[in-house]
Every structure is written in structure tokens, then in C-alpha cells.
C-alpha positions in Angstrom: 75.2 72.8 74.9 73.2 71.0 77.6 74.5 67.6 76.7 78.1 68.9 76.8 77.6 70.4 80.2 76.0 67.3 81.6 78.7 65.1 80.2 81.3 67.3 81.9 79.5 67.2 85.2 78.9 63.4 85.1 82.6 62.9 84.3 83.6 65.2 87.1 81.3 63.3 89.5 82.8 59.9 88.5 86.3 61.2 88.9 85.5 62.8 92.2 84.1 59.5 93.5 87.0 57.5 92.3 89.7 59.7 93.6 87.7 60.3 96.8 87.8 56.5 97.6 91.5 56.3 96.6 92.4 59.2 98.8 90.5 57.8 101.8 92.0 54.3 101.3 95.6 55.6 101.2 96.3 59.1 102.3 93.5 59.6 104.8 94.0 56.0 106.1 97.6 56.7 107.0 96.9 60.1 108.5 94.1 58.6 110.7 96.4 55.8 112.0 99.2 58.3 112.7 96.8 60.5 114.5 95.5 57.7 116.7 99.0 56.5 117.4 100.2 60.0 118.4 97.2 60.6 120.6 97.4 57.3 122.4 101.2 57.3 122.8 101.1 61.0 123.9 98.6 60.2 126.7 100.7 57.2 127.7 103.9 59.2 127.8 102.4 61.9 129.9 101.1 59.3 132.4 104.5 57.5 132.4 106.2 60.9 133.2 103.8 61.5 136.1 104.6 58.0 137.5 108.3 58.6 137.0 108.2 61.9 138.9 106.0 60.5 141.8 105.8 56.8 142.6 109.0 55.8 140.9 111.2 58.5 142.5 109.6 57.8 145.9 110.3 54.1 145.4 114.0 54.7 144.7 114.3 57.0 147.6 112.8 54.4 149.9 109.9 56.7 150.7 107.3 54.2 149.6 107.2 50.4 149.7 107.4 48.2 146.6 104.1 46.6 147.4 102.3 49.9 147.5 103.8 50.9 144.1 102.9 47.5 142.7 99.2 47.9 143.8 99.1 51.4 142.4 100.5 50.3 139.1 98.0 47.4 138.9 95.1 49.9 139.5 96.4 52.3 136.9 97.0 49.5 134.4 93.5 48.3 134.8 92.1 51.8 134.4 94.2 52.6 131.3 94.0 49.1 129.8 97.8 49.0 129.6 100.8 47.2 131.1 103.1 49.3 133.3 106.7 48.4 134.1 109.4 50.0 136.2 112.8 48.6 135.3 116.4 49.5 136.1 118.9 50.8 133.5 120.3 47.3 133.2 116.9 46.0 132.1 116.0 44.3 135.5 112.3 44.3 136.2 111.3 46.1 139.4 107.5 46.5 139.0 105.2 44.8 136.5 101.5 45.6 136.7 100.5 42.4 134.8 102.6 40.0 137.0 104.3 41.1 140.2 108.1 40.1 140.0 109.3 37.5 142.4 112.1 39.0 144.6 113.9 35.7 144.5 113.6 35.3 140.7 115.2 38.1 138.7 113.6 39.1 135.4 115.8 40.8 132.9 114.7 42.4 129.6 117.5 41.2 127.4 119.0 43.9 125.1 117.0 46.7 126.7 118.0 50.0 125.1 116.1 53.2 126.3 117.1 54.9 123.0 114.9 52.6 121.0 112.3 55.3 120.6 114.9 57.5 118.8 113.5 60.9 117.9 109.9 60.1 119.0 108.7 59.0 122.5 107.1 55.7 121.4 108.1 52.5 119.7 106.0 49.7 118.1 107.0 46.0 118.2 107.4 43.1 120.6 109.7 45.3 122.8 112.9 43.3 122.8 110.9 40.0 122.3 109.0 40.5 125.6 105.6 40.0 123.9 104.2 37.6 121.3 101.9 40.3 119.8 102.9 43.8 118.8 102.7 46.6 121.4 103.1 50.3 121.4 105.4 51.3 124.2 106.6 54.6 125.7 109.6 55.1 127.9 110.0 57.8 130.6 113.2 58.1 132.6 113.2 58.3 136.4 115.5 61.2 137.3 116.8 61.6 140.9 119.6 63.9 141.9 120.4 64.5 138.2 120.9 60.8 137.6 118.8 58.3 135.7 117.7 55.7 138.3 115.4 53.7 136.0 112.6 53.8 133.5 108.8 53.7 133.5 107.5 51.8 130.5 103.9 51.6 129.5 102.7 49.1 126.9 99.4 48.9 125.1 98.2 46.5 122.4 98.9 47.8 118.9 95.7 46.1 117.7 93.7 48.4 119.9 95.1 51.4 118.0 94.5 49.7 114.7 90.9 49.1 115.6 90.4 52.8 116.7 92.0 54.0 113.4 89.7 51.6 111.4 86.7 53.0 113.3 87.6 56.5 112.4 88.4 55.5 108.8 84.9 54.0 108.6 83.5 57.4 109.5 85.6 58.9 106.7 84.1 56.4 104.2 80.6 57.2 105.5 81.2 60.9 105.1 82.5 60.3 101.6 79.4 58.4 100.7 77.2 61.2 102.1 79.2 63.8 100.1 78.8 61.7 96.9 75.0 61.5 97.6 74.8 65.2 98.1 76.8 65.8 94.9 74.4 63.5 93.1 71.5 65.7 94.3 73.3 68.7 93.0 73.8 67.0 89.7 70.1 66.0 89.5 68.9 69.6 90.1 71.6 71.1 87.9 69.1 72.0 85.2 66.9 74.0 87.6 69.5 75.8 89.6 72.2 76.4 87.0 71.3 75.5 83.4 68.0 77.4 83.0 69.4 80.6 84.5 72.5 80.2 82.3 70.3 79.9 79.2 68.4 83.1 80.2 71.7 84.9 80.6 73.0 83.7 77.2 69.8 84.8 75.6 70.1 88.2 77.2 73.7 88.6 76.1 72.7 87.8 72.5 70.0 90.6 72.7 72.5 93.1 74.2 75.0 92.2 71.5 72.4 93.0 68.9 71.7 96.4 70.4 68.6 95.7 72.4 69.7 97.2 75.7 66.1 97.2 77.1 65.8 93.4 77.0 64.5 92.2 80.4 66.7 89.6 82.1 64.7 87.9 84.8 67.2 85.9 86.9 66.9 86.6 90.6 69.1 85.2 93.4 72.0 86.1 95.7 74.4 83.5 94.3 76.9 83.8 91.5 74.2 83.4 88.8 72.1 86.2 90.4 75.2 88.4 90.6 76.1 87.7 87.0 72.6 88.5 85.9 72.6 91.7 87.9 76.0 92.7 86.5 74.7 92.1 82.9 71.6 94.2 83.7 73.8 96.9 85.1 76.1 96.8 82.1 73.1 97.1 79.8 71.7 100.0 81.8 75.1 101.7 81.7 75.4 101.3 78.0 71.9 102.5 77.6 72.7 105.6 79.7 76.0 106.2 77.9 74.2 108.3 75.3 72.8 110.5 78.0 76.2 110.8 79.6 77.7 111.8 76.3 75.0 114.4 75.8 75.6 115.7 79.3 79.3 116.0 78.7 78.8 117.8 75.5 76.4 120.2 77.2 78.9 120.9 79.9 81.7 121.6 77.4 79.3 123.7 75.3 78.3 125.7 78.3 81.9 126.4 79.3 82.7 127.4 75.7 79.6 129.4 75.1 80.1 131.8 78.0 83.5 133.2 76.9 82.5 133.1 73.2 79.4 135.1 74.0 81.5 137.6 75.9 84.0 137.9 73.1 81.3 138.3 70.4 79.4 140.9 72.5 82.5 143.0 73.2 83.7 142.9 69.5 80.2 143.8 68.2 79.9 146.6 70.7 83.3 148.0 69.6 82.4 147.6 65.9 79.0 149.4 66.2 80.4 152.1 68.3 78.6 151.2 71.6 82.0 151.0 73.2 84.0 154.2 72.5 87.5 153.9 71.0 89.1 155.1 74.2 87.7 152.0 75.9 88.8 149.5 73.2 92.1 148.7 74.9 90.3 147.8 78.1 87.8 145.5 76.5 90.4 144.0 74.2 92.1 142.9 77.4 88.9 141.3 78.5 88.6 139.5 75.2 92.2 138.3 75.6 91.4 137.0 79.0 88.4 135.1 77.6 90.5 133.6 74.8 93.1 132.5 77.4 90.2 130.8 79.3 89.2 129.0 76.1 92.8 127.9 75.6 93.1 126.6 79.1 89.8 124.7 78.8 90.9 123.2 75.5 94.3 122.2 76.9 92.7 120.7 80.0 90.3 118.6 77.9 93.2 117.3 75.7 95.3 116.5 78.8 92.4 114.7 80.5 91.7 112.7 77.3 95.3 111.7 76.9 95.5 110.6 80.6 92.4 108.4 80.2 93.9 106.8 77.1 94.8 103.2 77.8 98.5 102.5 77.6 99.5 106.1 78.3 103.3 106.4 78.3 105.0 107.9 81.3 108.6 109.1 81.1 109.7 107.6 84.4 113.0 108.9 85.8 114.7 109.6 89.2 114.6 113.3 90.2 114.6 115.5 93.2 111.0 116.3 94.2 112.1 119.0 96.7 113.8 120.9 93.9 110.7 120.8 91.7 108.5 121.9 94.6 110.8 125.0 95.1 110.5 125.8 91.4 106.7 125.5 91.4 106.4 127.6 94.5 108.7 130.3 92.9 106.4 130.5 89.8 103.5 131.7 92.1 105.6 134.4 93.7 103.9 137.3 92.0 100.4 135.9 92.6 101.2 135.3 96.3 102.4 138.9 96.7 99.3 140.3 95.1 97.1 138.3 97.5 99.4 138.6 100.5 99.8 134.8 100.8 102.9 133.0 101.9 104.0 129.5 100.8 105.9 127.5 103.5 108.0 124.6 102.5 108.5 121.7 105.0 110.8 119.4 103.0 112.4 116.2 104.0 116.0 117.2 103.6 117.6 119.1 100.8 117.4 116.2 98.3 114.6 113.7 98.1 114.6 111.5 94.9 111.4 109.9 93.5 110.8 107.6 90.6 108.1 109.3 88.4 107.2 111.4 85.4 108.6 114.8 86.4 106.6 116.9 83.9 103.3 115.3 84.9 104.0 115.5 88.7 105.0 119.1 88.2 101.5 119.6 86.7 100.0 118.0 89.7 101.8 120.3 92.0 100.9 123.3 89.9 97.2 122.5 89.9 97.1 121.8 93.7 99.0 125.0 94.6 96.9 127.0 92.1 93.7 125.8 93.8 95.2 126.5 97.3 96.0 130.1 96.3 92.7 130.5 94.6 90.6 129.6 97.6 92.8 131.2 100.3 92.2 134.6 101.8 94.7 137.4 102.3 97.3 136.7 105.0 97.0 132.9 104.6 99.8 130.4 104.7 100.0 127.5 102.3 102.2 124.5 103.4 103.9 122.1 101.0 105.4 119.1 102.9 107.3 116.0 101.9 107.8 113.0 104.1 109.1 109.4 103.6 107.6 106.2 104.9 107.7 102.5 103.8 109.3 103.1 100.4 106.9 105.9 99.6 107.2 109.7 99.4 104.2 111.6 100.7 103.6 115.0 99.2 100.9 117.3 100.8 99.6 120.7 99.9 97.7 122.3 102.8 95.8 125.6 102.7 93.7 127.7 105.1 91.0 128.5 102.7 87.2 128.0 102.5 87.4 124.2 102.8 85.2 121.7 101.0 81.8 120.5 102.4 81.8 116.9 103.4 79.0 116.1 100.9 81.1 117.4 98.0 84.4 115.7 98.8 83.7 112.6 96.8 82.6 114.5 93.8 85.4 117.1 93.4 87.3 114.6 91.2 84.6 114.6 88.6 84.9 116.6 85.4 83.5 120.1 85.4 82.4 119.7 89.1 82.5 122.8 91.2 81.2 123.1 94.8 78.7 125.8 95.6 81.3 127.6 97.8 83.8 127.7 94.9 81.6 129.0 92.2 81.9 132.6 93.3 85.7 132.4 93.7 86.6 130.2 90.7 85.5 132.5 87.9 88.1 131.2 85.4 88.3 127.6 86.6 87.4 124.8 84.2 86.4 122.2 86.8 89.0 119.8 85.3 92.1 120.5 87.4 91.5 117.9 90.1 90.3 115.4 87.5 93.7 115.8 85.8 95.5 115.5 89.1 93.8 112.2 90.0 94.3 110.7 86.5 98.0 111.5 86.7 98.5 110.0 90.1 96.5 106.9 89.1 98.6 106.5 86.0 101.6 106.2 88.3 99.8 103.5 90.3 99.7 105.8 93.4 97.0 107.3 95.5 95.8 110.8 96.4 93.6 111.7 99.4 91.8 114.7 100.8 91.2 116.0 104.3 89.1 119.1 104.4 87.0 121.0 107.0 84.6 123.7 105.8 85.9 127.1 106.9 89.2 125.7 108.1 91.0 124.6 104.9 92.0 121.5 102.8 94.9 119.2 102.6 95.7 117.1 99.5 98.2 114.3 99.9 99.6 112.1 97.2 102.2 109.3 97.1 105.1 108.6 94.8 107.6 105.8 94.6 110.8 106.5 96.6 113.9 106.3 94.4 116.8 104.0 95.3 119.2 107.0 94.7 118.3 108.1 98.2 120.0 105.0 99.7 123.1 105.6 97.6 123.2 109.2 99.0 122.9 107.9 102.6 125.8 105.4 102.0 128.0 108.3 100.6 127.3 110.3 103.8 128.5 107.4 105.9 
């Protein structure tokens, strides 16, 4: 294995060096030259524009003498290491920083065309055969009274830009050499920093695969290797603790089954041995029936939760009216609400609001949430069920004014069989599985459910569903 890894790394190193030099020699070289050219020509054009807006305009307006402009251009030319011209649209030379024009001898730039720069603001060449060597030239128009009176042209030697680009390119080559040297150091120390930890991790995985979950994996670090080792240790610990989790789950289920079974057995034995007189049999048979219903509910909840956790669970996704389902669920609790003097207030987004989801499972979600809200609400309370639309989602919330959920318990209420201390006295028949089922159903739809609760004030559960496109068709029909 080590030889294979080393060969791969060496091959990668060689390829990296080769393509690195090829890239610098071609792609980076061109980019560097274009960068230098743009920087130099940009500075020249800005200076030419300033000259055109000041000295040149004043010259054409006879507000400054030709000699003064000539001296200023000579000074600027020396400072910028350039050659500055001011010429007329016809190409006649007015000012030349390299050689002052003779008023008696007219100098014409033959074939002068200010559009030679095309889409850019610079051009490279001999500038209409005015120079023997290549120059980079920029042209800025002299505008006065909305008319072009002439042009300011600045030239610089193209060889200077080439030298600057070559200097920057040499830095690129130097940086590439440094990178290759650092890469070589990484390759040299590969055995210590990667290979040995990798061998330890492989040995640990072999031990874990054989069932030895208590094998010690000693690889420390905050890099990817350390994280991988920590993940493997965590996995082994999780698998090692899975047996304890299974025993705990069985104990929870056994406890919830044992209590009603004990009650049923006790009442039946008492009726058989005469401890409970015959005239009381009907009452206690009703108690036994309630306990059997509790066992049935617990069994159904466990089966539902198991099916929801099964990978690849099938959902019957259709488009249906969530508001109509909410009305039906609310109506099913009418008798319970009357007995507890509780009202259910519906705040629905319109008469019709279509969602794309599994109707039966979302109906179960609504039933569980409303059942919880009624269970933990006092007499005279109001439970609000609200639907809203936002960003392609439908938000459904169930809000009560009950006992609320303590902050420290809010992250645990989704766990199986979990009951808060405040709910134990009120939730005599609860299984502790309702909210677990709710969360699994919402997750199966790829949606989210959240809780906002204040102890002594109440709780609000909100879940999302995908908004159906049928709503848009209804809106179009209304129009």
C-alpha cells in the first residue's frame, strides 16, 4: 500500500511541476503582460485626459501661451518617461515634448486616425510610422464648446512594458519554485504526517469490523486525520453503546406495557376472587377496557414510528386542501372541547389552500398536535390553528394557552417516551411517542417543524408543507 501511495504522490508532484511551468509560461505570461499594459495605458490615458481638460483647452482658447504649454509638457514628459503630443484633427503637430515644433515648418502625422484605438483607449505600434520602435499610445480628445479641437497623445516605449511584465513573470517563476520546494517537503514528511496515522486508522477499522469495539485508536490532531480518527472512535463508542440503548428502549416499552397489564390483571383477579363485588364489575370492566385501549394506542404508536423510521418509506403525495382537513380535525375534537370548556379558533388563509403532501399522515400530525394542545390546556382556554403562505411554503401552526414547556426540555420532547415533569401529572394516558411521530412524518416530507414555548403561557408548534401549484390556477381563474 505504501509503495502505491508514494508512486501516486510522486506522479502527482511531477505532473504538478510540469503543468505549473507550462501555465506560467503561457497563460500567466499573457495575463501578466495584459495587466501591465492595462495599468500603464490606464495611467497614461488619465493623464492625457487631465492635460486635454486643462492646458490643451486653455491653449485653444488662447488663455495660455504655446511656449508655456510646451515647457509644461516637457516637464511632464520627463517625469512620466513618455512623449506627449498635442495635434489638430488633421494630424498637424502643435506640441511635442520631445522636440518643440518649428512654427515655420509644419509637421503632419500622415494618415492620423483618432479611432485607431477602436474599443480600447490605447494602441501599440509605430503610430502611423512616426517611430522606429514600437510604442504604446493613448489618445484623449480636446473638447471645447462641444467640438473636438484636437487630441492629446501620450507615447511610451513598448519595451518598457515588456520589461515590467518579464520582471513580474520572473516573480511568478520564483513563487512556483518555492511552491514546488514546499510540496517536496510535504512529500518527504508524508510518512510521518499522513501514512502512519492512516495505517493506525486502517488497523482500528479492522479491529472494529471483527467486533472489538474497545480497541484503542491513538491518533490525535485537529486536521482531517484527527477528525477521521475521532469519528471512528465515536462510531465504535456508539456501536458499543447500542446494546445499552436497546436495553433502555426495551425497558421503557416494558414499563409502559407493565403498568396497564398489572392493572388489568389486578382488577380481573379481584373480580374473580370476590374482592370486587358483582355490582362494581361494570365499573371496573370499564377501567380494564380503558387500559386495553391504552395498550392498543401504545402498540399502534410503536408500529407507526417504526414504519416512519424505515428507509424508503412511501408517501402518497397528492394535492389537497389543508384548510378543509384542519376543519375536519377540529370537528373531531368537538365533544372533548365541550367537556373541558375549550374553544378552537381557526385562522385560515382563505377558504381553499392546496398543499402537496400525504394527506393521511399530515392529518395524523394535526390530530397529535391538537390532542396535545387540548390535553395541556385549562378550562376556558382557546387553541388557535393558523395557516399562512410564504415563499412557496405553507406554514401551519397550532397554538395553545396551556402549561408550556420548560426551556431545558424543549430539545428533548421529540425523543421517544420522553415526558416533561410538568406533563406527567396531566398525561396519564400518553405514550410519549406523539411528538416523535409528528417529527418523523414532517421529516419524511423534507419539511421542518419548530416549537416556541413559554412555561405558564403556552406553546406554539409550526410546521411547513410544500405549496401546491393548484393555488396559482385558482388565482388565474379568479382573474
